[in-house]
C-alpha positions in Angstrom: 77.9 225.7 132.4 78.4 222.1 131.3 81.5 220.3 132.5 83.9 219.8 129.7 85.1 216.6 131.2 81.6 215.0 131.0 80.0 216.7 128.0 81.7 216.4 124.7 82.2 219.7 123.1 83.9 221.1 120.0 87.4 221.0 121.5 87.2 217.2 122.2 86.0 216.5 118.7 88.9 218.5 117.2 91.5 216.6 119.2 90.2 213.1 117.8 90.2 214.1 114.1 94.1 213.9 113.6 94.1 210.4 115.0 91.3 209.2 112.8 92.8 210.8 109.8 96.1 209.1 110.4 94.5 205.7 110.7 92.5 206.2 107.6 95.7 207.3 105.6 97.6 204.2 106.9 94.7 201.9 106.1 94.4 203.4 102.6 98.2 203.0 102.0 98.1 199.4 103.2 95.3 198.6 100.9 97.1 200.3 97.9 100.2 198.4 98.6 98.2 195.2 98.8 96.4 196.0 95.6 99.8 196.9 94.0 101.3 193.5 95.1 98.2 191.6 93.9 97.8 193.4 90.6 101.4 194.5 89.9 102.6 193.9 86.3 106.3 194.2 85.7 105.6 195.0 82.1 104.7 198.5 83.2 108.5 199.1 83.5 109.2 198.0 79.9 109.0 201.4 78.3 111.7 202.7 80.6 113.9 199.5 80.2 113.5 199.5 76.5 114.6 203.2 76.3 117.5 202.6 78.6 118.7 199.5 76.7 118.2 201.3 73.3 120.3 204.2 74.5 123.0 202.0 75.9 123.3 200.0 72.6 122.7 202.7 70.1 119.8 200.9 68.4 116.2 200.0 69.2 115.7 197.3 71.8 112.2 195.9 72.7 111.0 193.4 75.2 107.5 191.9 75.2 107.2 190.7 78.8 109.1 191.0 82.0 108.9 188.8 85.1 110.7 189.2 88.4 110.7 186.9 91.5 112.2 188.8 94.4 114.4 187.1 97.0 118.0 186.7 98.2 118.6 185.4 94.7 116.3 187.4 92.5 115.1 185.8 89.2 114.5 188.0 86.3 112.9 186.6 83.1 112.4 188.5 79.8 110.6 187.2 76.7 110.4 188.3 73.1 113.6 190.4 73.1 114.7 191.9 69.8 117.7 194.1 69.0 117.3 196.0 65.8 119.9 196.9 63.1 120.9 200.6 62.9 118.3 202.8 61.5 120.3 203.6 58.4 121.2 200.0 57.5 119.4 198.7 54.5 116.8 196.2 55.5 116.3 193.0 53.5 114.6 189.9 54.9 115.8 189.3 58.5 118.5 192.0 58.2 116.3 194.5 59.9 117.3 193.1 63.2 120.6 192.1 64.7 119.2 189.5 67.2 116.1 188.0 68.6 115.7 185.9 71.8 112.7 183.9 72.8 113.5 184.1 76.5 116.3 185.3 78.8 116.5 184.2 82.5 119.0 185.7 84.9 119.6 184.9 88.6 121.1 187.8 90.5 122.9 187.4 93.9 121.3 190.4 95.7 123.2 189.8 98.9 126.5 190.0 97.2 125.6 193.3 95.7 124.4 194.8 99.0 127.5 193.6 100.8 130.2 194.1 98.2 128.6 196.2 95.4 129.6 193.3 93.1 127.1 192.3 90.4 127.0 188.5 90.4 124.9 186.7 87.9 124.8 183.1 89.3 123.0 181.8 86.2 122.2 183.0 82.7 119.9 180.9 80.5 119.0 182.0 76.9 116.4 180.2 74.8 116.5 180.2 71.0 118.8 183.2 70.3 119.0 184.0 66.6 121.5 186.5 65.3 121.9 187.9 61.8 125.3 189.5 61.4 125.9 191.4 58.2 128.5 193.6 56.5 127.9 195.4 53.2 130.4 195.8 50.4 131.0 199.4 51.4 132.0 198.3 55.0 128.8 199.3 56.7 127.5 196.7 59.2 124.8 196.0 61.7 126.9 194.5 64.5 129.0 197.4 65.7 127.6 198.5 69.1 128.3 201.9 70.6 127.8 200.8 74.2 127.6 203.5 76.8 129.4 202.0 79.8 128.3 202.9 83.2 131.7 202.1 84.7 132.4 199.8 87.6 133.6 196.2 87.7 132.3 193.7 85.1 129.8 191.3 86.4 130.8 187.8 87.6 129.1 185.0 85.7 128.2 181.6 86.9 126.3 179.1 84.7 125.7 180.0 81.1 123.1 177.9 79.3 122.2 178.5 75.7 119.4 176.5 74.2 119.0 176.0 70.4 120.9 179.1 69.3 121.7 180.1 65.7 123.5 182.8 63.8 124.0 183.8 60.2 127.2 185.7 59.3 127.4 187.5 55.9 130.4 189.7 55.5 131.2 190.9 51.9 134.6 192.3 52.7 135.8 188.9 54.0 133.9 186.9 51.4 132.1 185.1 54.2 128.7 183.5 54.3 128.3 180.9 57.2 125.8 179.6 59.5 126.4 178.9 63.2 124.6 176.7 65.7 124.9 177.2 69.5 123.5 174.8 72.2 124.3 173.6 75.7 124.6 169.8 76.0 125.6 167.1 78.3 129.4 166.4 77.7 130.5 162.9 76.9 132.1 161.1 79.8 135.8 160.8 79.9 136.5 163.9 77.8 138.2 167.1 78.6 134.9 168.7 79.6 132.8 167.5 82.5 129.1 167.9 83.1 127.5 170.3 80.6 129.2 172.0 77.7 128.5 174.7 75.1 128.7 173.4 71.6 129.1 175.7 68.5 129.2 174.4 65.0 130.0 176.4 61.8 129.6 175.6 58.1 129.7 177.8 54.9 132.4 179.9 53.4 135.0 182.1 55.0 137.5 184.3 53.0 136.1 182.7 49.9 137.1 179.2 51.1 134.8 176.5 52.6 134.7 176.4 56.3 133.6 173.8 58.9 134.2 174.0 62.6 133.2 172.7 66.0 133.8 174.4 69.4 133.2 172.7 72.8 133.5 174.8 75.9 132.5 174.3 79.5 129.1 175.6 80.5 130.6 177.1 83.7 132.1 180.5 83.2 133.6 181.0 86.7 135.9 184.0 87.1 135.8 183.5 90.9 137.4 180.0 91.0 140.9 179.7 89.2 141.1 176.1 90.4 138.2 175.3 88.0 139.6 176.6 84.7 137.4 176.9 81.6 138.0 174.0 79.1 138.3 174.7 75.4 138.2 172.2 72.5 138.2 173.9 69.0 138.7 172.2 65.6 138.4 174.2 62.4 139.0 173.6 58.7 139.1 176.5 56.3 140.0 175.7 52.8 143.2 173.6 53.1 144.0 175.0 56.5 143.2 173.1 59.7 143.3 174.5 63.2 143.1 172.7 66.6 143.0 174.5 69.9 142.7 172.3 73.0 143.3 173.2 76.8 142.1 175.3 79.5 141.8 179.0 80.5 141.7 180.1 84.1 140.2 183.6 83.2 138.1 183.4 80.1 136.9 187.0 80.1 140.5 188.3 80.1 142.0 185.2 78.4 144.4 185.0 81.3 146.2 181.8 82.5 145.8 179.9 79.3 147.2 176.5 79.0 146.3 175.7 75.4 147.9 173.6 72.7 147.6 175.1 69.2 148.1 173.0 66.1 148.1 174.5 62.5 148.5 172.6 59.2 147.9 173.4 55.6 149.2 173.8 52.1 150.4 177.5 52.5 151.0 179.7 55.6 149.9 182.8 53.7 146.4 181.4 53.9 146.6 182.0 57.8 146.1 185.7 57.2 142.3 185.3 56.9 142.3 183.6 60.4 145.0 185.5 62.2 145.4 188.9 60.5 149.2 188.3 60.3 150.6 188.7 56.7 152.9 185.7 56.1 154.8 184.7 52.9 153.8 181.8 50.8 155.2 178.5 52.0 155.1 174.8 51.0 152.8 172.4 53.1 153.3 172.8 56.8 152.4 171.4 60.2 153.1 173.2 63.4 152.1 172.8 67.1 152.9 174.9 70.1 151.7 176.4 73.3 149.3 179.4 73.1 149.2 181.9 75.9 148.3 185.4 76.6 149.9 188.1 78.7 149.1 191.8 78.9 148.5 193.0 75.3 150.5 190.0 74.0 149.6 186.7 72.4 152.4 184.2 72.7 152.9 181.1 70.6 155.8 179.3 72.5 157.7 176.2 72.0 156.4 175.8 68.4 157.8 172.8 66.5 156.9 171.3 63.2 157.8 171.2 59.5 157.5 173.6 56.6 158.1 171.6 53.3 161.2 169.7 53.7 162.5 171.9 56.5 162.0 171.6 60.3 161.0 174.6 62.3 161.1 175.5 66.0 161.1 178.6 68.2 158.7 181.3 69.6 156.4 183.9 68.1 154.7 186.9 69.9 152.0 189.2 68.6 151.7 192.4 70.6 149.6 195.6 70.3 151.7 198.6 71.5 149.1 201.2 72.3 147.3 202.6 69.2 150.1 201.5 66.8 149.9 198.5 64.4 150.6 195.1 65.9 154.1 193.9 66.3 155.1 190.3 65.4 158.4 189.2 67.0 159.7 185.7 66.1 162.8 183.8 67.1 162.8 180.6 65.0 165.4 178.2 63.7 165.7 175.1 61.5 168.1 172.3 62.1 167.9 171.3 58.4 166.5 173.7 55.9 165.8 173.4 52.2 166.2 176.8 50.6 163.5 176.0 48.0 161.0 176.2 51.0 161.9 179.9 51.5 161.1 180.9 47.9 157.9 182.6 49.0 160.0 185.4 50.7 161.2 186.3 47.1 157.9 185.9 45.4 158.7 182.6 44.0 156.5 179.4 44.3 158.1 177.7 47.4 159.1 174.1 47.5 159.8 171.5 44.8 157.9 168.8 43.1 159.4 166.3 45.7 158.2 168.4 48.7 156.1 166.2 51.0 152.5 166.9 51.8 151.4 168.6 48.5 147.8 168.1 47.5 146.6 168.2 43.9 146.1 172.0 43.8 149.6 172.6 45.1 151.2 170.1 42.7 149.5 171.9 39.9 150.8 175.2 41.1 154.2 173.8 41.3 154.0 172.4 37.8 152.9 175.8 36.4 155.8 177.4 38.0 158.2 174.9 36.6 156.6 175.4 33.1 157.0 179.1 33.3 159.7 180.4 30.8 160.8 183.0 33.4 163.5 182.4 36.0 163.2 185.6 38.1 160.2 185.6 40.5 157.6 188.2 39.3 154.9 187.9 42.0 154.7 191.4 43.6 155.2 191.9 47.4 151.7 192.8 48.9 152.5 196.2 50.2 149.0 196.8 51.9 149.4 193.6 53.8 153.0 194.5 54.8 151.6 197.8 56.3 149.2 195.9 58.6 151.9 194.8 61.0 155.5 195.3 62.0 157.9 192.4 62.2 161.1 191.5 64.0 162.2 188.0 62.9 165.4 186.2 63.7 166.0 183.1 61.8 168.8 180.6 61.7 169.0 177.5 59.4 171.8 175.4 60.8 172.2 173.1 58.0 171.2 173.5 54.4 170.2 170.1 53.1 169.8 170.7 49.3 172.6 168.7 47.7 172.7 171.1 44.7 173.4 174.2 46.8 176.9 174.6 48.3 175.7 176.7 51.3 176.2 175.4 54.9 173.8 177.6 56.9 171.8 180.8 56.8 171.3 183.6 59.2 168.5 186.3 58.8 167.5 189.3 60.8 164.4 190.6 59.1 162.6 193.8 60.1 159.4 195.3 58.6 158.5 198.6 60.0 155.7 200.7 58.5 156.0 198.6 55.3 159.8 199.1 55.0 161.8 195.8 54.8 165.3 195.4 56.1 167.4 192.3 56.0 170.4 193.2 58.2 172.0 190.8 57.8 171.2 188.0 55.3 174.3 185.8 55.7 175.3 182.3 54.3 178.2 180.4 55.5 180.2 178.3 52.9 183.0 176.4 54.7 185.4 179.0 56.3 184.0 181.7 54.0 180.7 183.7 53.8 178.2 185.5 51.6 177.1 188.6 53.6 174.2 190.7 52.5 172.5 193.8 53.7 169.2 194.6 51.9 166.7 197.6 52.3 163.4 197.8 50.5 161.7 201.1 51.2 158.1 201.7 49.9 157.8 205.2 48.4 154.3 206.1 46.9 153.5 202.4 46.5 156.7 201.4 44.9 159.7 199.6 46.7 163.1 201.3 46.4 165.7 198.7 46.9 169.3 198.8 47.8 171.4 195.6 48.2 175.0 195.0 49.1 176.6 191.6 48.9 180.0 190.4 49.8 181.6 187.1 48.8 184.4 186.5 51.2 187.1 183.8 50.8 184.8 181.0 49.7 186.6 177.7 49.4 186.0 176.3 45.9 186.1 172.7 47.1 183.2 173.5 49.4 181.3 175.2 46.6 181.8 172.1 44.4 181.1 169.6 47.2 177.8 168.7 45.7 179.4 167.5 42.4 181.1 164.2 41.7 183.6 165.1 39.1 185.5 168.1 40.6 188.7 167.8 42.4 191.0 170.7 43.6 191.0 173.7 45.8 190.9 177.4 45.4 189.2 180.6 46.8 186.3 182.6 45.5 185.6 186.2 46.5 183.9 189.4 45.3 181.0 191.7 45.7 177.7 192.9 44.2 175.5 195.9 44.7 172.1 196.9 43.4 169.9 200.0 43.4 166.5 199.3 42.0 162.8 200.1 42.0 159.9 197.6 41.6 157.6 195.5 43.7 158.9 192.1 42.6 162.4 190.6 42.2 161.9 190.6 38.3 160.9 194.3 38.3 163.8 195.2 40.6 166.5 193.6 38.4 164.7 194.5 35.3 164.9 198.3 36.3 168.1 198.0 38.4 171.5 199.6 38.4 174.6 198.3 40.0 177.3 195.7 39.3 179.1 192.6 40.3 182.7 191.6 40.6 183.7 187.9 41.2 187.1 186.4 41.4 188.4 182.8 41.7 191.9 181.6 42.4 193.4 178.2 41.5 190.2 176.2 40.9 191.3 172.8 39.9 190.2 170.8 36.8 188.6 173.4 34.4 186.6 170.9 32.5 184.8 169.5 35.6 184.4 173.1 36.8 182.6 174.3 33.6 180.4 171.2 33.4 179.4 171.4 37.1 178.9 175.2 37.4 177.0 175.6 34.2 175.3 172.3 34.1 176.7 171.8 30.5 176.4 168.3 29.4 178.4 169.5 26.3 181.3 170.7 28.5 183.9 168.7 26.8 182.8 169.8 23.4 182.8 173.5 24.5 186.4 173.1 25.8 187.4 171.4 22.6 185.9 174.3 20.6 187.8 176.8 22.7 191.0 174.9 22.2 191.4 174.0 25.9 192.8 170.6 26.8 190.4 168.4 28.8 192.5 168.2 32.0 194.0 171.7 32.2 193.8 173.5 35.6 192.1 176.8 36.2 194.5 179.3 37.8 192.4 182.4 38.0 188.9 183.7 37.2 188.2 187.6 37.1 184.9 189.0 36.2 183.4 192.6 36.3 179.9 193.3 35.3 177.8 196.5 35.3 174.0 196.8 35.5 172.3 199.7 33.9 168.5 199.8 33.8 168.3 196.1 33.8 171.1 195.5 31.2 174.0 193.5 32.5 177.2 194.3 30.5 180.5 192.5 30.7 183.4 194.9 31.5 185.9 192.2 32.0 185.9 188.5 32.0 189.0 186.2 32.2 189.5 182.6 33.0 193.3 182.0 33.1 194.7 178.5 32.7 198.1 177.1 32.2 197.3 176.6 28.5 195.3 179.6 27.5 193.2 182.6 28.7 189.4 182.3 28.1 187.9 185.7 27.5 184.2 186.6 27.8 182.1 189.4 26.4 178.4 190.4 25.9 175.3 191.3 27.7 172.3 189.9 29.6 169.0 191.6 29.4 167.4 191.1 32.8 164.2 192.9 31.7 163.4 190.2 29.2 165.7 187.5 30.7 167.7 187.2 27.4 171.3 186.3 27.0 173.8 187.5 24.4 177.4 186.4 25.6 180.4 184.9 24.0 183.6 183.1 25.1 186.8 183.1 23.1 190.4 182.0 23.7 193.6 183.9 23.8 196.4 181.4 23.5 199.5 181.2 25.4 200.7 178.6 22.8 200.3 179.2 19.1 198.8 175.7 18.4 195.9 176.3 20.7 195.0 179.7 19.5 195.0 178.6 15.9 192.3 176.0 16.7 190.1 178.0 18.9 186.4 178.7 18.1 184.2 181.3 19.9 181.3 180.0 21.8 177.9 181.9 21.9 175.6 181.8 24.8 172.1 182.8 23.9 168.6 182.0 24.9 167.0 182.8 28.3 168.2 182.8 31.8 166.2 179.7 32.6 167.1 177.8 29.4 170.4 179.1 28.0 171.8 177.8 24.7 175.6 177.2 24.5 176.8 176.5 20.9 179.9 177.2 18.9 179.7 180.3 16.8 178.7 179.7 13.1 180.8 180.4 10.1 184.2 179.4 8.7 187.0 178.6 11.0 189.0 181.6 9.9 186.1 183.9 10.7 185.7 182.4 14.1 189.3 183.1 15.2 189.5 186.3 17.2 192.8 188.2 17.4 194.2 188.7 20.8 194.3 192.5 20.2 190.6 192.5 19.7 190.1 190.8 23.0 192.6 192.8 25.0 190.0 195.3 25.9 188.3 192.6 28.0 191.4 192.0 30.2 190.6 193.0 33.7 192.3 196.3 34.7 195.0 196.3 37.3 192.7 198.6 39.4 190.8 195.5 40.3 193.6 194.1 42.2 192.8 195.7 45.6 189.2 194.4 45.3 190.5 191.0 44.3 192.7 190.9 47.4 189.7 191.9 49.6 187.8 188.9 48.2 190.6 186.3 48.0 193.2 187.5 50.4 196.6 189.1 49.9 198.3 186.1 48.3 196.4 184.8 45.3 196.9 183.6 41.8 194.7 186.2 40.2 196.7 189.1 41.2 199.9 187.4 40.2 198.3 186.5 36.8 197.2 190.1 36.1 200.6 191.5 36.9 202.2 188.9 34.6 199.8 189.7 31.8 200.3 193.4 31.9 204.1 192.9 32.1 203.8 191.1 28.7 204.9 187.7 29.9 202.9 184.5 30.5 202.3 183.6 34.0 203.0 180.1 35.1 201.9 179.7 38.7 203.2 176.2 38.9 
């Protein structure tokens, strides 16, 4: 029998086969790997990448070619990238795609990801990106991306380079059609930005107004190095509005650590709505600068200072977004010197005057049209949809009112707008030692403002009221109250459909001739007094007035001007709906000689242009018996109200007591 050790047999052959098979398999595997390395094409992964990107963005994404260079810093390059518009978006021209990129190169720090699971993109370079951003009249758009997030921390970005980028923005809702260019350039030496910078330019129309702009920012977007903050230099002009934003941001992706100076200027602050989304009232020309910063959910505009019309302005403004609710704008602002004409926009009037500085030709034309209007009451409606876009808490103080024709010293306003409801609580004016105190509530109900206003005139010194005049001398006190309940979306509508009343009292007011001329602006004041039979230098002792307002019709319940010589009585109505006057003044003599010479005075015309003339007809017909005017004497029931407005000791209360006692009152 052969020796198995020296003669190979079937058992020896079977033991060697596994070893040979293993070597063969390893050889084949090595050859396959070598062939795969030699002939590998990264484009084979594109169907999977395209599908994943399309699913993440919610629209079709395609890439023509993909290249990868593996290493500690892995380089990924993709060319021919397109991002389509939504499938249901109407395609016209280039609107069938949202964006196209010739080439995208990304450097990824693999070691940082392996060690810290942190995606770090050390460099991003984009060649010739072109975007077409569109919004249709019905609000549908091609730029809203429904991105499916995979969670985790956002990537850290190093160098960002964009070469020869462009974008077209067409948004029907915002009346916008503009073109953008984006490019990375070498920054000029000695400027805010060092090295390379990203430059964005814009031109076209935005919100129906021409727009031009230039943005310069650093090419280095580093979130890892707060000591190297991101520089920003933005200049923008939209219609008559100009914006400048210059400074640095420590954390650009979260807008944290901002040290930015914001400058705003223009003809009207209401035009800022298109840029900021904050509804502001119309203003005269303005120029404001301040510090822009960002904290959690809040944009802050601090240390703002500037001018609005003829008034200065300073303070702080915050815009916050509390949860899912509408934005909240909080402002604490003040003026050292304020011209009340600059605040006319809050009432729907054209703000400012013809002498307001900084007006351009269009603003001067608007002011001229307002002055030429026959109406006095502002008829511009409050924009309720805009008021519903934000809540407001505004504290404002005007320390000194500079208008010579207005006798007010300062103004204090606490304005609140919540869900479209406007509250002024309070709106107060100081006049010497006295005050005009108001509380006003405007509540929108089914698109119409329901207004309630209460006003108190408290111990106003007549000398202070007349301080703007040159011909008045004397003292005295003014007091009273007014209230209004109305509906309407403009001041004219409110008063034209309002109910309420007003009571005003004056005690010992000095020279009646100067008072009538200065208060009413009557250049024929002496002639009016002569027609009424009042001596030129007689002193006013008391004024009592009581008016009711019913559906826009102001009716005289009582009107008395008491002097040492005679009592002037008033009657008639004022139609606030049509702004027409139908009033009359007559004299009840305390001396027969004066009464026999008196002539009634008619006050007709409009609120803006009243006509003051003696009544026509023979003198005998013009004389009005005292008994006929007695119904216009103020009732004694007004005395408690008079005392509230003028104080316990006053000539009006004494005058009424004397009149109803049947004896003339001689306060001297």
